[in-house]
PyMOL Python script that loads the backbone (N, CA, C, O; Angstrom):
from pymol import cmd

cmd.read_pdbstr("""\
ATOM      1  N   MET A   1     103.806 -15.123  26.490  1.00  0.00           N
ATOM      2  CA  MET A   1     104.113 -14.982  27.874  1.00  0.00           C
ATOM      3  C   MET A   1     102.878 -14.847  29.292  1.00  0.00           C
ATOM      4  O   MET A   1     101.979 -14.047  29.553  1.00  0.00           O
ATOM      5  N   SER A   2     103.503 -16.267  30.059  1.00  0.00           N
ATOM      6  CA  SER A   2     102.386 -16.320  30.883  1.00  0.00           C
ATOM      7  C   SER A   2     102.625 -15.267  32.282  1.00  0.00           C
ATOM      8  O   SER A   2     103.826 -15.052  32.449  1.00  0.00           O
ATOM      9  N   THR A   3     101.965 -14.758  33.037  1.00  0.00           N
ATOM     10  CA  THR A   3     102.155 -14.311  35.033  1.00  0.00           C
ATOM     11  C   THR A   3     101.695 -15.298  35.686  1.00  0.00           C
ATOM     12  O   THR A   3     100.750 -16.081  35.586  1.00  0.00           O
ATOM     13  N   LEU A   4     102.714 -15.074  36.512  1.00  0.00           N
ATOM     14  CA  LEU A   4     102.489 -16.150  37.891  1.00  0.00           C
ATOM     15  C   LEU A   4     102.635 -15.298  38.943  1.00  0.00           C
ATOM     16  O   LEU A   4     103.465 -14.389  38.905  1.00  0.00           O
ATOM     17  N   THR A   5     101.478 -15.606  40.464  1.00  0.00           N
ATOM     18  CA  THR A   5     101.755 -14.816  41.063  1.00  0.00           C
ATOM     19  C   THR A   5     102.310 -16.149  42.181  1.00  0.00           C
ATOM     20  O   THR A   5     102.249 -17.348  41.908  1.00  0.00           O
ATOM     21  N   ILE A   6     102.807 -15.590  43.380  1.00  0.00           N
ATOM     22  CA  ILE A   6     102.919 -16.681  44.531  1.00  0.00           C
ATOM     23  C   ILE A   6     102.414 -15.695  45.856  1.00  0.00           C
ATOM     24  O   ILE A   6     103.048 -14.660  46.058  1.00  0.00           O
ATOM     25  N   ARG A   7     101.557 -15.956  46.518  1.00  0.00           N
ATOM     26  CA  ARG A   7     100.480 -15.832  47.622  1.00  0.00           C
ATOM     27  C   ARG A   7     101.671 -16.333  48.900  1.00  0.00           C
ATOM     28  O   ARG A   7     102.079 -17.471  49.134  1.00  0.00           O
ATOM     29  N   GLN A   8     102.076 -14.852  49.680  1.00  0.00           N
ATOM     30  CA  GLN A   8     102.273 -16.231  50.975  1.00  0.00           C
ATOM     31  C   GLN A   8     103.659 -16.746  50.995  1.00  0.00           C
ATOM     32  O   GLN A   8     103.898 -17.813  51.561  1.00  0.00           O
ATOM     33  N   LEU A   9     104.544 -16.092  50.444  1.00  0.00           N
ATOM     34  CA  LEU A   9     105.731 -16.645  50.048  1.00  0.00           C
ATOM     35  C   LEU A   9     106.522 -16.327  51.624  1.00  0.00           C
ATOM     36  O   LEU A   9     106.476 -15.178  52.063  1.00  0.00           O
ATOM     37  N   ASP A  10     107.129 -17.264  52.299  1.00  0.00           N
ATOM     38  CA  ASP A  10     108.012 -17.286  53.316  1.00  0.00           C
ATOM     39  C   ASP A  10     108.735 -16.423  53.214  1.00  0.00           C
ATOM     40  O   ASP A  10     109.396 -16.409  52.176  1.00  0.00           O
ATOM     41  N   GLU A  11     108.998 -15.094  54.414  1.00  0.00           N
ATOM     42  CA  GLU A  11     109.942 -13.997  53.764  1.00  0.00           C
ATOM     43  C   GLU A  11     111.290 -14.903  54.175  1.00  0.00           C
ATOM     44  O   GLU A  11     112.211 -14.349  53.575  1.00  0.00           O
ATOM     45  N   ARG A  12     111.602 -15.560  54.606  1.00  0.00           N
ATOM     46  CA  ARG A  12     112.858 -16.434  54.759  1.00  0.00           C
ATOM     47  C   ARG A  12     113.124 -16.922  53.532  1.00  0.00           C
ATOM     48  O   ARG A  12     114.253 -16.702  53.095  1.00  0.00           O
ATOM     49  N   THR A  13     112.277 -17.599  52.791  1.00  0.00           N
ATOM     50  CA  THR A  13     112.863 -18.095  51.288  1.00  0.00           C
ATOM     51  C   THR A  13     112.996 -17.035  50.256  1.00  0.00           C
ATOM     52  O   THR A  13     113.761 -16.885  49.303  1.00  0.00           O
ATOM     53  N   HIS A  14     111.910 -16.277  50.796  1.00  0.00           N
ATOM     54  CA  HIS A  14     112.597 -14.720  49.501  1.00  0.00           C
ATOM     55  C   HIS A  14     113.467 -14.146  49.676  1.00  0.00           C
ATOM     56  O   HIS A  14     114.020 -13.541  48.758  1.00  0.00           O
ATOM     57  N   ALA A  15     113.960 -14.124  51.081  1.00  0.00           N
ATOM     58  CA  ALA A  15     115.309 -13.254  51.030  1.00  0.00           C
ATOM     59  C   ALA A  15     116.279 -14.274  50.470  1.00  0.00           C
ATOM     60  O   ALA A  15     117.136 -13.893  49.672  1.00  0.00           O
ATOM     61  N   ARG A  16     116.189 -15.767  50.896  1.00  0.00           N
ATOM     62  CA  ARG A  16     117.030 -16.637  50.016  1.00  0.00           C
ATOM     63  C   ARG A  16     116.992 -16.404  48.893  1.00  0.00           C
ATOM     64  O   ARG A  16     118.181 -16.475  48.582  1.00  0.00           O
ATOM     65  N   LEU A  17     116.444 -16.161  48.004  1.00  0.00           N
ATOM     66  CA  LEU A  17     116.034 -15.754  46.886  1.00  0.00           C
ATOM     67  C   LEU A  17     116.447 -14.780  46.252  1.00  0.00           C
ATOM     68  O   LEU A  17     116.583 -14.669  45.034  1.00  0.00           O
ATOM     69  N   ARG A  18     116.734 -13.777  47.366  1.00  0.00           N
ATOM     70  CA  ARG A  18     116.959 -12.583  46.500  1.00  0.00           C
ATOM     71  C   ARG A  18     118.542 -12.575  46.601  1.00  0.00           C
ATOM     72  O   ARG A  18     119.334 -12.233  45.723  1.00  0.00           O
ATOM     73  N   GLY A  19     118.832 -13.058  47.950  1.00  0.00           N
ATOM     74  CA  GLY A  19     120.477 -13.564  47.777  1.00  0.00           C
ATOM     75  C   GLY A  19     121.055 -14.345  46.989  1.00  0.00           C
ATOM     76  O   GLY A  19     122.109 -14.041  46.430  1.00  0.00           O
ATOM     77  N   ARG A  20     120.280 -15.782  46.781  1.00  0.00           N
ATOM     78  CA  ARG A  20     120.813 -16.410  45.337  1.00  0.00           C
ATOM     79  C   ARG A  20     120.656 -15.476  44.367  1.00  0.00           C
ATOM     80  O   ARG A  20     121.713 -15.595  43.746  1.00  0.00           O
ATOM     81  N   ALA A  21     119.861 -14.392  43.680  1.00  0.00           N
ATOM     82  CA  ALA A  21     119.639 -14.246  42.326  1.00  0.00           C
ATOM     83  C   ALA A  21     120.788 -12.716  42.591  1.00  0.00           C
ATOM     84  O   ALA A  21     121.027 -11.963  41.647  1.00  0.00           O
ATOM     85  N   ALA A  22     121.263 -12.526  43.719  1.00  0.00           N
ATOM     86  CA  ALA A  22     122.186 -11.274  43.720  1.00  0.00           C
ATOM     87  C   ALA A  22     123.254 -12.161  43.016  1.00  0.00           C
ATOM     88  O   ALA A  22     123.608 -11.887  41.870  1.00  0.00           O
ATOM     89  N   LYS A  23     123.919 -13.527  43.888  1.00  0.00           N
ATOM     90  CA  LYS A  23     124.667 -14.090  43.352  1.00  0.00           C
ATOM     91  C   LYS A  23     125.390 -14.583  42.256  1.00  0.00           C
ATOM     92  O   LYS A  23     126.564 -14.931  42.130  1.00  0.00           O
ATOM     93  N   HIS A  24     124.088 -14.520  41.214  1.00  0.00           N
ATOM     94  CA  HIS A  24     124.157 -15.023  40.100  1.00  0.00           C
ATOM     95  C   HIS A  24     123.920 -13.585  39.236  1.00  0.00           C
ATOM     96  O   HIS A  24     123.895 -13.643  38.006  1.00  0.00           O
ATOM     97  N   GLY A  25     123.761 -12.392  39.880  1.00  0.00           N
ATOM     98  CA  GLY A  25     123.680 -10.894  38.912  1.00  0.00           C
ATOM     99  C   GLY A  25     122.324 -10.886  38.383  1.00  0.00           C
ATOM    100  O   GLY A  25     122.032 -10.122  37.462  1.00  0.00           O
ATOM    101  N   ARG A  26     121.538 -11.623  38.860  1.00  0.00           N
ATOM    102  CA  ARG A  26     119.783 -10.901  38.332  1.00  0.00           C
ATOM    103  C   ARG A  26     118.739 -11.000  39.480  1.00  0.00           C
ATOM    104  O   ARG A  26     118.829 -11.698  40.490  1.00  0.00           O
ATOM    105  N   SER A  27     117.756 -10.186  39.133  1.00  0.00           N
ATOM    106  CA  SER A  27     116.705  -9.873  39.904  1.00  0.00           C
ATOM    107  C   SER A  27     115.952 -11.155  40.425  1.00  0.00           C
ATOM    108  O   SER A  27     116.067 -12.147  39.706  1.00  0.00           O
ATOM    109  N   VAL A  28     115.351 -11.254  41.341  1.00  0.00           N
ATOM    110  CA  VAL A  28     114.388 -11.942  42.006  1.00  0.00           C
ATOM    111  C   VAL A  28     113.760 -13.164  40.877  1.00  0.00           C
ATOM    112  O   VAL A  28     113.965 -14.377  40.813  1.00  0.00           O
ATOM    113  N   GLU A  29     112.867 -12.182  40.000  1.00  0.00           N
ATOM    114  CA  GLU A  29     112.241 -12.373  39.504  1.00  0.00           C
ATOM    115  C   GLU A  29     112.942 -13.493  38.317  1.00  0.00           C
ATOM    116  O   GLU A  29     112.784 -14.709  38.201  1.00  0.00           O
ATOM    117  N   ALA A  30     113.507 -12.828  37.768  1.00  0.00           N
ATOM    118  CA  ALA A  30     114.811 -13.918  36.992  1.00  0.00           C
ATOM    119  C   ALA A  30     115.695 -14.733  37.652  1.00  0.00           C
ATOM    120  O   ALA A  30     116.821 -14.968  37.212  1.00  0.00           O
ATOM    121  N   GLU A  31     115.335 -15.109  38.511  1.00  0.00           N
ATOM    122  CA  GLU A  31     116.245 -16.036  39.570  1.00  0.00           C
ATOM    123  C   GLU A  31     115.165 -17.252  39.416  1.00  0.00           C
ATOM    124  O   GLU A  31     115.430 -18.376  38.991  1.00  0.00           O
ATOM    125  N   VAL A  32     114.049 -16.840  39.799  1.00  0.00           N
ATOM    126  CA  VAL A  32     112.723 -17.683  39.883  1.00  0.00           C
ATOM    127  C   VAL A  32     112.400 -18.311  38.484  1.00  0.00           C
ATOM    128  O   VAL A  32     112.000 -19.469  38.364  1.00  0.00           O
ATOM    129  N   ARG A  33     112.614 -17.415  37.389  1.00  0.00           N
ATOM    130  CA  ARG A  33     112.115 -18.250  36.096  1.00  0.00           C
ATOM    131  C   ARG A  33     113.124 -19.328  36.117  1.00  0.00           C
ATOM    132  O   ARG A  33     112.759 -20.499  36.022  1.00  0.00           O
ATOM    133  N   ALA A  34     114.429 -18.994  36.240  1.00  0.00           N
ATOM    134  CA  ALA A  34     115.805 -19.596  36.161  1.00  0.00           C
ATOM    135  C   ALA A  34     115.730 -21.053  36.682  1.00  0.00           C
ATOM    136  O   ALA A  34     116.085 -22.079  36.102  1.00  0.00           O
ATOM    137  N   ILE A  35     115.086 -20.877  38.136  1.00  0.00           N
ATOM    138  CA  ILE A  35     114.513 -22.190  38.628  1.00  0.00           C
ATOM    139  C   ILE A  35     113.757 -22.957  38.335  1.00  0.00           C
ATOM    140  O   ILE A  35     113.808 -24.186  38.390  1.00  0.00           O
ATOM    141  N   LEU A  36     112.738 -22.064  37.886  1.00  0.00           N
ATOM    142  CA  LEU A  36     111.372 -23.005  37.145  1.00  0.00           C
ATOM    143  C   LEU A  36     111.309 -23.481  35.825  1.00  0.00           C
ATOM    144  O   LEU A  36     110.362 -24.092  35.330  1.00  0.00           O
ATOM    145  N   ASP A  37     112.706 -23.072  35.103  1.00  0.00           N
ATOM    146  CA  ASP A  37     112.940 -23.245  33.634  1.00  0.00           C
ATOM    147  C   ASP A  37     113.739 -24.912  33.770  1.00  0.00           C
ATOM    148  O   ASP A  37     113.537 -25.926  33.102  1.00  0.00           O
ATOM    149  N   ALA A  38     114.559 -24.693  34.760  1.00  0.00           N
ATOM    150  CA  ALA A  38     115.373 -26.053  35.287  1.00  0.00           C
ATOM    151  C   ALA A  38     114.891 -26.766  35.354  1.00  0.00           C
ATOM    152  O   ALA A  38     114.889 -27.794  34.677  1.00  0.00           O
ATOM    153  N   ALA A  39     114.045 -26.325  36.584  1.00  0.00           N
ATOM    154  CA  ALA A  39     112.963 -27.637  37.241  1.00  0.00           C
ATOM    155  C   ALA A  39     111.732 -28.427  36.508  1.00  0.00           C
ATOM    156  O   ALA A  39     111.122 -29.399  36.952  1.00  0.00           O
ATOM    157  N   VAL A  40     111.569 -27.872  35.493  1.00  0.00           N
ATOM    158  CA  VAL A  40     110.744 -28.484  34.513  1.00  0.00           C
ATOM    159  C   VAL A  40     111.374 -29.074  33.045  1.00  0.00           C
ATOM    160  O   VAL A  40     110.788 -29.740  32.191  1.00  0.00           O
ATOM    161  N   ASP A  41     112.821 -28.575  33.063  1.00  0.00           N
ATOM    162  CA  ASP A  41     113.356 -29.332  31.705  1.00  0.00           C
ATOM    163  C   ASP A  41     114.399 -30.372  32.249  1.00  0.00           C
ATOM    164  O   ASP A  41     115.507 -30.557  31.746  1.00  0.00           O
ATOM    165  N   LEU A  42     113.817 -31.127  33.515  1.00  0.00           N
ATOM    166  CA  LEU A  42     114.331 -32.453  33.626  1.00  0.00           C
ATOM    167  C   LEU A  42     114.229 -33.269  32.982  1.00  0.00           C
ATOM    168  O   LEU A  42     113.191 -33.266  32.320  1.00  0.00           O
ATOM    169  N   PRO A  43     114.872 -34.049  32.840  1.00  0.00           N
ATOM    170  CA  PRO A  43     114.320 -35.459  32.266  1.00  0.00           C
ATOM    171  C   PRO A  43     113.353 -36.311  33.461  1.00  0.00           C
ATOM    172  O   PRO A  43     113.412 -36.105  34.673  1.00  0.00           O
ATOM    173  N   GLU A  44     112.442 -37.333  32.753  1.00  0.00           N
ATOM    174  CA  GLU A  44     111.841 -37.488  33.463  1.00  0.00           C
ATOM    175  C   GLU A  44     112.282 -39.030  34.104  1.00  0.00           C
ATOM    176  O   GLU A  44     111.687 -39.570  35.036  1.00  0.00           O
ATOM    177  N   GLU A  45     113.690 -39.711  33.243  1.00  0.00           N
ATOM    178  CA  GLU A  45     114.034 -40.233  34.100  1.00  0.00           C
ATOM    179  C   GLU A  45     115.862 -40.202  33.826  1.00  0.00           C
ATOM    180  O   GLU A  45     116.376 -39.805  32.780  1.00  0.00           O
ATOM    181  N   ASN A  46     116.562 -40.675  34.931  1.00  0.00           N
ATOM    182  CA  ASN A  46     117.868 -40.366  34.532  1.00  0.00           C
ATOM    183  C   ASN A  46     118.126 -41.354  33.444  1.00  0.00           C
ATOM    184  O   ASN A  46     117.249 -42.217  33.429  1.00  0.00           O
ATOM    185  N   ILE A  47     119.126 -41.525  32.443  1.00  0.00           N
ATOM    186  CA  ILE A  47     119.354 -42.654  31.508  1.00  0.00           C
ATOM    187  C   ILE A  47     120.693 -42.984  32.500  1.00  0.00           C
ATOM    188  O   ILE A  47     121.013 -44.099  32.087  1.00  0.00           O
ATOM    189  N   LEU A  48     121.299 -42.766  33.180  1.00  0.00           N
ATOM    190  CA  LEU A  48     122.293 -43.449  34.077  1.00  0.00           C
ATOM    191  C   LEU A  48     121.815 -44.714  34.918  1.00  0.00           C
ATOM    192  O   LEU A  48     122.122 -45.905  34.854  1.00  0.00           O
ATOM    193  N   LEU A  49     120.942 -43.995  35.730  1.00  0.00           N
ATOM    194  CA  LEU A  49     120.264 -44.576  36.637  1.00  0.00           C
ATOM    195  C   LEU A  49     118.951 -46.058  36.191  1.00  0.00           C
ATOM    196  O   LEU A  49     118.476 -47.087  36.670  1.00  0.00           O
ATOM    197  N   ALA A  50     118.901 -45.230  35.023  1.00  0.00           N
ATOM    198  CA  ALA A  50     118.146 -46.503  34.155  1.00  0.00           C
ATOM    199  C   ALA A  50     119.121 -47.680  34.014  1.00  0.00           C
ATOM    200  O   ALA A  50     118.878 -48.793  34.480  1.00  0.00           O
ATOM    201  N   LEU A  51     120.165 -47.390  33.386  1.00  0.00           N
ATOM    202  CA  LEU A  51     120.847 -48.430  32.984  1.00  0.00           C
ATOM    203  C   LEU A  51     121.527 -49.229  34.054  1.00  0.00           C
ATOM    204  O   LEU A  51     121.948 -50.371  33.868  1.00  0.00           O
ATOM    205  N   HIS A  52     121.599 -48.694  34.975  1.00  0.00           N
ATOM    206  CA  HIS A  52     122.361 -49.351  36.069  1.00  0.00           C
ATOM    207  C   HIS A  52     121.496 -50.049  37.176  1.00  0.00           C
ATOM    208  O   HIS A  52     121.938 -50.883  37.966  1.00  0.00           O
ATOM    209  N   ALA A  53     119.635 -49.400  37.103  1.00  0.00           N
ATOM    210  CA  ALA A  53     118.709 -50.672  37.105  1.00  0.00           C
ATOM    211  C   ALA A  53     118.709 -51.826  36.325  1.00  0.00           C
ATOM    212  O   ALA A  53     118.453 -52.927  36.813  1.00  0.00           O
ATOM    213  N   THR A  54     118.922 -51.691  35.388  1.00  0.00           N
ATOM    214  CA  THR A  54     118.539 -52.526  34.224  1.00  0.00           C
ATOM    215  C   THR A  54     119.605 -53.551  34.136  1.00  0.00           C
ATOM    216  O   THR A  54     119.323 -54.526  33.439  1.00  0.00           O
ATOM    217  N   PHE A  55     120.787 -53.534  34.705  1.00  0.00           N
ATOM    218  CA  PHE A  55     121.654 -54.314  34.606  1.00  0.00           C
ATOM    219  C   PHE A  55     121.951 -54.917  36.200  1.00  0.00           C
ATOM    220  O   PHE A  55     122.720 -55.837  36.478  1.00  0.00           O
ATOM    221  N   ALA A  56     121.139 -54.145  37.123  1.00  0.00           N
ATOM    222  CA  ALA A  56     121.179 -55.266  38.362  1.00  0.00           C
ATOM    223  C   ALA A  56     120.040 -55.833  38.295  1.00  0.00           C
ATOM    224  O   ALA A  56     119.597 -56.504  39.227  1.00  0.00           O
ATOM    225  N   GLU A  57     119.569 -55.688  37.460  1.00  0.00           N
ATOM    226  CA  GLU A  57     117.885 -56.612  37.579  1.00  0.00           C
ATOM    227  C   GLU A  57     118.213 -57.970  36.683  1.00  0.00           C
ATOM    228  O   GLU A  57     117.596 -59.017  36.881  1.00  0.00           O
ATOM    229  N   ALA A  58     119.511 -57.809  35.426  1.00  0.00           N
ATOM    230  CA  ALA A  58     120.206 -59.048  35.182  1.00  0.00           C
ATOM    231  C   ALA A  58     121.285 -59.531  35.655  1.00  0.00           C
ATOM    232  O   ALA A  58     121.927 -60.394  35.057  1.00  0.00           O
ATOM    233  N   GLY A  59     121.666 -58.983  36.921  1.00  0.00           N
ATOM    234  CA  GLY A  59     122.718 -59.353  37.986  1.00  0.00           C
ATOM    235  C   GLY A  59     123.879 -58.600  37.807  1.00  0.00           C
ATOM    236  O   GLY A  59     124.786 -58.575  38.639  1.00  0.00           O
ATOM    237  N   GLY A  60     123.888 -57.941  36.677  1.00  0.00           N
ATOM    238  CA  GLY A  60     125.456 -56.908  36.807  1.00  0.00           C
ATOM    239  C   GLY A  60     125.919 -57.436  35.748  1.00  0.00           C
ATOM    240  O   GLY A  60     125.427 -58.349  35.085  1.00  0.00           O
ATOM    241  N   VAL A  61     127.190 -56.674  35.524  1.00  0.00           N
ATOM    242  CA  VAL A  61     128.330 -57.086  34.722  1.00  0.00           C
ATOM    243  C   VAL A  61     129.365 -57.172  35.131  1.00  0.00           C
ATOM    244  O   VAL A  61     129.377 -56.468  36.141  1.00  0.00           O
ATOM    245  N   ASP A  62     130.707 -57.798  34.928  1.00  0.00           N
ATOM    246  CA  ASP A  62     131.739 -57.896  35.631  1.00  0.00           C
ATOM    247  C   ASP A  62     132.800 -57.753  34.412  1.00  0.00           C
ATOM    248  O   ASP A  62     133.301 -58.705  33.814  1.00  0.00           O
ATOM    249  N   LEU A  63     133.049 -56.361  34.156  1.00  0.00           N
ATOM    250  CA  LEU A  63     134.162 -56.038  33.222  1.00  0.00           C
ATOM    251  C   LEU A  63     135.204 -55.984  33.442  1.00  0.00           C
ATOM    252  O   LEU A  63     135.615 -55.316  34.391  1.00  0.00           O
ATOM    253  N   GLN A  64     136.264 -56.895  32.375  1.00  0.00           N
ATOM    254  CA  GLN A  64     137.949 -56.684  32.416  1.00  0.00           C
ATOM    255  C   GLN A  64     138.449 -55.233  32.436  1.00  0.00           C
ATOM    256  O   GLN A  64     138.359 -54.652  31.354  1.00  0.00           O
ATOM    257  N   VAL A  65     138.892 -54.632  33.328  1.00  0.00           N
ATOM    258  CA  VAL A  65     139.730 -53.776  32.783  1.00  0.00           C
ATOM    259  C   VAL A  65     141.446 -53.805  32.476  1.00  0.00           C
ATOM    260  O   VAL A  65     142.312 -54.144  33.283  1.00  0.00           O
ATOM    261  N   PRO A  66     141.624 -53.391  31.210  1.00  0.00           N
ATOM    262  CA  PRO A  66     142.781 -53.519  30.750  1.00  0.00           C
ATOM    263  C   PRO A  66     144.238 -52.885  32.011  1.00  0.00           C
ATOM    264  O   PRO A  66     143.749 -51.948  32.642  1.00  0.00           O
ATOM    265  N   GLU A  67     144.813 -52.982  32.189  1.00  0.00           N
ATOM    266  CA  GLU A  67     145.836 -52.307  33.100  1.00  0.00           C
ATOM    267  C   GLU A  67     146.865 -51.577  31.990  1.00  0.00           C
ATOM    268  O   GLU A  67     147.274 -51.852  30.862  1.00  0.00           O
ATOM    269  N   ARG A  68     147.038 -50.554  32.901  1.00  0.00           N
ATOM    270  CA  ARG A  68     148.046 -49.316  31.372  1.00  0.00           C
ATOM    271  C   ARG A  68     149.056 -49.874  31.266  1.00  0.00           C
ATOM    272  O   ARG A  68     149.497 -50.454  32.258  1.00  0.00           O
ATOM    273  N   THR A  69     149.578 -49.891  30.378  1.00  0.00           N
ATOM    274  CA  THR A  69     150.905 -49.725  29.963  1.00  0.00           C
ATOM    275  C   THR A  69     151.909 -49.165  29.688  1.00  0.00           C
ATOM    276  O   THR A  69     153.123 -49.274  29.862  1.00  0.00           O
ATOM    277  N   ASP A  70     150.684 -48.078  28.879  1.00  0.00           N
ATOM    278  CA  ASP A  70     151.611 -46.646  28.203  1.00  0.00           C
ATOM    279  C   ASP A  70     152.223 -45.831  29.176  1.00  0.00           C
ATOM    280  O   ASP A  70     151.947 -45.900  30.373  1.00  0.00           O
ATOM    281  N   LEU A  71     153.074 -45.036  28.669  1.00  0.00           N
ATOM    282  CA  LEU A  71     153.504 -43.836  29.353  1.00  0.00           C
ATOM    283  C   LEU A  71     152.957 -42.678  28.932  1.00  0.00           C
ATOM    284  O   LEU A  71     152.410 -42.228  27.925  1.00  0.00           O
ATOM    285  N   PRO A  72     153.299 -42.304  30.106  1.00  0.00           N
ATOM    286  CA  PRO A  72     152.220 -39.937  29.744  1.00  0.00           C
ATOM    287  C   PRO A  72     152.811 -39.618  29.226  1.00  0.00           C
ATOM    288  O   PRO A  72     154.016 -39.809  29.390  1.00  0.00           O
ATOM    289  N   ARG A  73     152.235 -38.840  28.156  1.00  0.00           N
ATOM    290  CA  ARG A  73     152.911 -38.125  27.100  1.00  0.00           C
ATOM    291  C   ARG A  73     153.284 -36.806  27.565  1.00  0.00           C
ATOM    292  O   ARG A  73     152.744 -36.155  28.459  1.00  0.00           O
ATOM    293  N   PRO A  74     154.420 -36.450  26.738  1.00  0.00           N
ATOM    294  CA  PRO A  74     154.505 -34.992  27.392  1.00  0.00           C
ATOM    295  C   PRO A  74     153.458 -34.120  26.870  1.00  0.00           C
ATOM    296  O   PRO A  74     152.674 -34.502  26.002  1.00  0.00           O
ATOM    297  N   VAL A  75     153.430 -32.938  27.393  1.00  0.00           N
ATOM    298  CA  VAL A  75     152.457 -31.645  27.034  1.00  0.00           C
ATOM    299  C   VAL A  75     153.354 -30.324  27.041  1.00  0.00           C
ATOM    300  O   VAL A  75     153.916 -29.673  27.922  1.00  0.00           O
ATOM    301  N   ASP A  76     153.192 -30.197  25.210  1.00  0.00           N
ATOM    302  CA  ASP A  76     153.701 -28.691  25.144  1.00  0.00           C
ATOM    303  C   ASP A  76     152.965 -27.780  25.683  1.00  0.00           C
ATOM    304  O   ASP A  76     151.770 -27.958  25.444  1.00  0.00           O
ATOM    305  N   LEU A  77     153.287 -26.527  26.558  1.00  0.00           N
ATOM    306  CA  LEU A  77     152.945 -25.881  26.971  1.00  0.00           C
ATOM    307  C   LEU A  77     152.732 -24.403  26.288  1.00  0.00           C
ATOM    308  O   LEU A  77     151.883 -23.544  26.522  1.00  0.00           O
ATOM    309  N   SER A  78     153.746 -24.428  25.419  1.00  0.00           N
ATOM    310  CA  SER A  78     153.667 -23.210  25.393  1.00  0.00           C
ATOM    311  C   SER A  78     152.826 -22.663  24.216  1.00  0.00           C
ATOM    312  O   SER A  78     152.670 -21.450  24.080  1.00  0.00           O
TER     313      SER A  78
END
""", "prot")
cmd.dss("prot")
cmd.show_as("cartoon", "prot")
cmd.util.cbc("prot")
cmd.orient("prot")
């Protein structure tokens, strides 16, 4: 495990981190670790945005959506 020291952190930012940590039921240190883990685990490219861009370059796609003709099914909640 590595250690990271953050100097000159704005007091307002620290207070907001404390509030966020309390909301999630963890320490400020654990909250910062969770934030950093989430930030670096993001994919390089959003696959849906990449697909959208690809199809937009090709002029888009027109899809035919069939009309729904089936009736809703009853649900047994027992």
